[in-house]
Backbone as a chain_set.jsonl record, in Angstrom:
{"seq": "MVHGEHNKSRNSGGFALIILGALMLIVGPQEAIIPKSISVIVWIGGIIIGGIGFYLKFIRNKGKRQ", "coords": {"N": [[0.84, -1.171, 0.0], [0.523, 2.223, -0.787], [0.335, 4.4, 0.979], [0.903, 3.246, 3.391], [2.871, 3.635, 5.381], [2.244, 6.171, 6.255], [-0.219, 5.812, 7.478], [0.263, 4.384, 9.783], [0.047, 3.971, 13.306], [1.494, 6.165, 15.565], [1.502, 6.314, 18.259], [2.981, 6.154, 21.274], [2.481, 6.274, 23.92], [3.818, 8.183, 25.252], [2.913, 10.806, 25.726], [0.973, 10.448, 27.692], [2.577, 9.565, 29.79], [4.077, 11.864, 30.264], [2.081, 13.59, 31.224], [1.285, 12.17, 33.525], [3.693, 12.262, 34.998], [3.858, 15.045, 35.408], [1.59, 15.473, 36.993], [2.361, 14.027, 39.249], [4.487, 15.62, 40.101], [3.112, 17.877, 40.865], [1.402, 16.986, 42.909], [3.111, 15.756, 44.706], [4.638, 17.497, 46.6], [2.598, 18.313, 48.355], [1.57, 18.005, 51.501], [-0.868, 17.418, 52.629], [-2.141, 15.599, 51.044], [-0.338, 13.507, 50.5], [1.794, 11.734, 52.715], [4.698, 13.222, 54.323], [7.007, 11.655, 54.265], [6.782, 10.126, 51.993], [6.612, 11.969, 49.994], [8.976, 12.932, 48.783], [9.841, 10.707, 47.359], [7.708, 10.436, 45.559], [7.996, 12.838, 44.154], [10.547, 12.554, 42.923], [9.961, 10.272, 41.428], [8.049, 11.367, 39.687], [9.654, 13.077, 38.15], [11.287, 11.182, 36.879], [9.401, 9.543, 35.487], [8.161, 11.477, 33.863], [10.409, 12.218, 32.356], [10.949, 9.854, 30.954], [8.611, 9.711, 29.428], [8.933, 12.05, 27.908], [11.185, 11.341, 26.43], [10.146, 9.143, 24.938], [8.141, 10.443, 23.455], [9.34, 12.613, 22.028], [12.215, 12.475, 21.573], [13.049, 9.836, 20.792], [11.693, 9.343, 18.363], [12.78, 11.299, 16.772], [15.22, 10.589, 15.581], [14.363, 8.659, 13.764], [12.987, 10.062, 11.804], [14.872, 11.45, 10.317]], "CA": [[0.0, 0.0, 0.0], [1.351, 3.404, -0.965], [0.313, 5.243, 2.171], [0.958, 2.388, 4.574], [3.712, 4.255, 6.418], [1.529, 7.333, 6.769], [-1.371, 5.391, 8.268], [0.665, 3.69, 11.008], [-0.124, 4.693, 14.561], [2.769, 6.505, 16.206], [1.22, 6.544, 19.667], [3.839, 5.343, 22.124], [2.105, 6.481, 25.306], [4.706, 9.185, 25.833], [2.163, 11.961, 26.212], [0.335, 10.053, 28.958], [3.619, 9.537, 30.818], [4.408, 13.256, 30.591], [0.988, 14.099, 32.064], [1.38, 11.495, 34.822], [4.844, 12.834, 35.699], [3.514, 16.399, 35.847], [0.665, 15.356, 38.131], [3.132, 13.605, 40.423], [5.242, 16.776, 40.573], [2.185, 18.811, 41.511], [0.826, 16.391, 44.12], [4.177, 15.308, 45.595], [4.976, 18.352, 47.753], [1.45, 18.652, 49.191], [1.545, 17.077, 52.634], [-2.241, 17.066, 52.98], [-2.549, 14.465, 50.226], [0.654, 12.437, 50.641], [2.667, 11.967, 53.867], [5.98, 13.841, 53.994], [8.027, 10.65, 54.003], [6.619, 9.601, 50.638], [6.548, 13.062, 49.025], [10.233, 13.008, 48.024], [9.83, 9.579, 46.421], [6.742, 10.77, 44.512], [8.576, 13.919, 43.362], [11.591, 11.963, 42.081], [9.26, 9.411, 40.468], [7.447, 12.235, 38.677], [10.715, 13.512, 37.241], [11.72, 10.026, 36.079], [8.322, 9.15, 34.579], [8.049, 12.537, 32.862], [11.569, 12.122, 31.468], [10.741, 8.708, 30.055], [7.579, 10.118, 28.483], [9.528, 13.018, 26.981], [12.032, 10.571, 25.515], [9.306, 8.371, 24.014], [7.337, 11.31, 22.596], [10.064, 13.553, 21.19], [13.602, 12.177, 21.224], [13.193, 8.553, 20.114], [11.186, 9.449, 17.001], [13.538, 12.288, 16.03], [16.206, 9.883, 14.78], [13.699, 7.89, 12.699], [12.528, 10.968, 10.76], [15.974, 11.963, 9.517]], "C": [[0.892, 1.243, 0.0], [1.445, 4.23, 0.317], [0.359, 4.429, 3.459], [1.768, 2.991, 5.707], [2.998, 5.445, 7.05], [0.395, 6.933, 7.706], [-1.008, 4.655, 9.551], [0.451, 4.575, 12.23], [1.239, 4.929, 15.193], [2.582, 6.771, 17.696], [2.051, 5.592, 20.518], [3.463, 5.457, 23.597], [2.956, 7.524, 25.997], [3.967, 10.371, 26.417], [1.491, 11.652, 27.544], [1.361, 10.011, 30.091], [4.048, 10.947, 31.218], [3.352, 13.842, 31.517], [1.046, 13.479, 33.458], [2.544, 12.053, 35.644], [4.553, 14.23, 36.213], [2.552, 16.373, 37.027], [1.397, 14.923, 39.397], [3.965, 14.759, 40.976], [4.357, 17.786, 41.282], [1.719, 18.267, 42.864], [1.909, 16.055, 45.148], [4.46, 16.192, 46.796], [3.82, 18.66, 48.698], [1.28, 17.61, 50.293], [0.136, 16.676, 53.041], [-2.708, 15.83, 52.214], [-1.636, 13.263, 50.462], [1.516, 12.727, 51.859], [4.053, 12.459, 53.444], [7.051, 12.813, 53.664], [7.96, 10.103, 52.576], [6.729, 10.71, 49.592], [7.822, 13.182, 48.196], [10.292, 11.891, 46.99], [8.872, 9.864, 45.262], [7.303, 11.852, 43.597], [9.654, 13.388, 42.42], [10.969, 11.034, 41.041], [8.601, 10.215, 39.36], [8.465, 12.736, 37.67], [11.136, 12.37, 36.323], [10.655, 9.637, 35.057], [8.12, 10.213, 33.488], [9.205, 12.519, 31.877], [11.446, 10.974, 30.482], [9.683, 9.058, 29.007], [8.101, 11.112, 27.464], [10.424, 12.319, 25.965], [11.194, 9.82, 24.479], [8.572, 9.266, 23.016], [8.181, 12.094, 21.602], [11.427, 13.059, 20.711], [13.734, 10.894, 20.421], [12.76, 8.639, 18.657], [11.967, 10.443, 16.157], [14.569, 11.635, 15.124], [15.598, 9.12, 13.622], [13.277, 8.789, 11.536], [13.652, 11.39, 9.83], [16.573, 10.948, 8.628]], "O": [[1.896, 1.295, 0.71], [2.523, 4.699, 0.684], [-0.104, 4.889, 4.502], [1.39, 2.87, 6.872], [3.137, 5.693, 8.247], [0.089, 7.669, 8.644], [-1.898, 4.331, 10.337], [0.655, 5.787, 12.175], [2.038, 4.004, 15.336], [3.436, 7.399, 18.32], [1.849, 4.377, 20.488], [4.071, 4.795, 24.438], [2.828, 7.729, 27.204], [4.338, 10.886, 27.471], [1.447, 12.506, 28.43], [1.05, 10.379, 31.223], [4.35, 11.195, 32.385], [3.687, 14.518, 32.49], [0.876, 14.177, 34.458], [2.401, 12.29, 36.843], [4.949, 14.576, 37.326], [2.687, 17.168, 37.957], [1.088, 15.398, 40.49], [4.133, 14.868, 42.191], [4.805, 18.474, 42.2], [1.653, 19.006, 43.846], [1.637, 16.072, 46.349], [4.518, 15.688, 47.917], [4.054, 19.228, 49.765], [0.892, 16.471, 50.031], [-0.034, 15.676, 53.739], [-3.575, 15.096, 52.689], [-2.11, 12.136, 50.607], [1.942, 13.868, 52.034], [4.523, 12.153, 52.348], [7.927, 13.09, 52.845], [8.971, 9.669, 52.024], [6.922, 10.416, 48.412], [7.749, 13.507, 47.01], [10.744, 12.109, 45.866], [9.189, 9.567, 44.111], [7.107, 11.791, 42.384], [9.669, 13.738, 41.24], [11.409, 11.015, 39.892], [8.595, 9.784, 38.207], [8.179, 12.812, 36.475], [11.32, 12.571, 35.123], [10.971, 9.423, 33.887], [7.931, 9.874, 32.32], [9.01, 12.776, 30.689], [11.801, 11.111, 29.311], [9.845, 8.735, 27.83], [7.756, 11.033, 26.285], [10.421, 12.664, 24.783], [11.495, 9.857, 23.286], [8.4, 8.888, 21.858], [7.787, 12.234, 20.444], [11.752, 13.22, 19.534], [14.478, 10.872, 19.441], [13.414, 8.052, 17.794], [11.834, 10.436, 14.933], [14.77, 12.091, 13.998], [16.25, 8.946, 12.593], [13.216, 8.327, 10.397], [13.401, 11.664, 8.657], [17.516, 11.249, 7.896]]}, "num_chains": 1, "name": "protein.A"}
């Protein structure tokens, strides 16, 4: 098929991971929702998950286009 490459789904779930990481960064420091002992772990997890999502959404596909 001529347009087979164009019709492929490029959804890697990266955008969802970026949103999840951002929510963890927002909720992490709030002691009313999460105890203080866990807030640092949630904050670091948000950075890691958001970074993985950013890699999947923007960086990994950049090399394939060129």
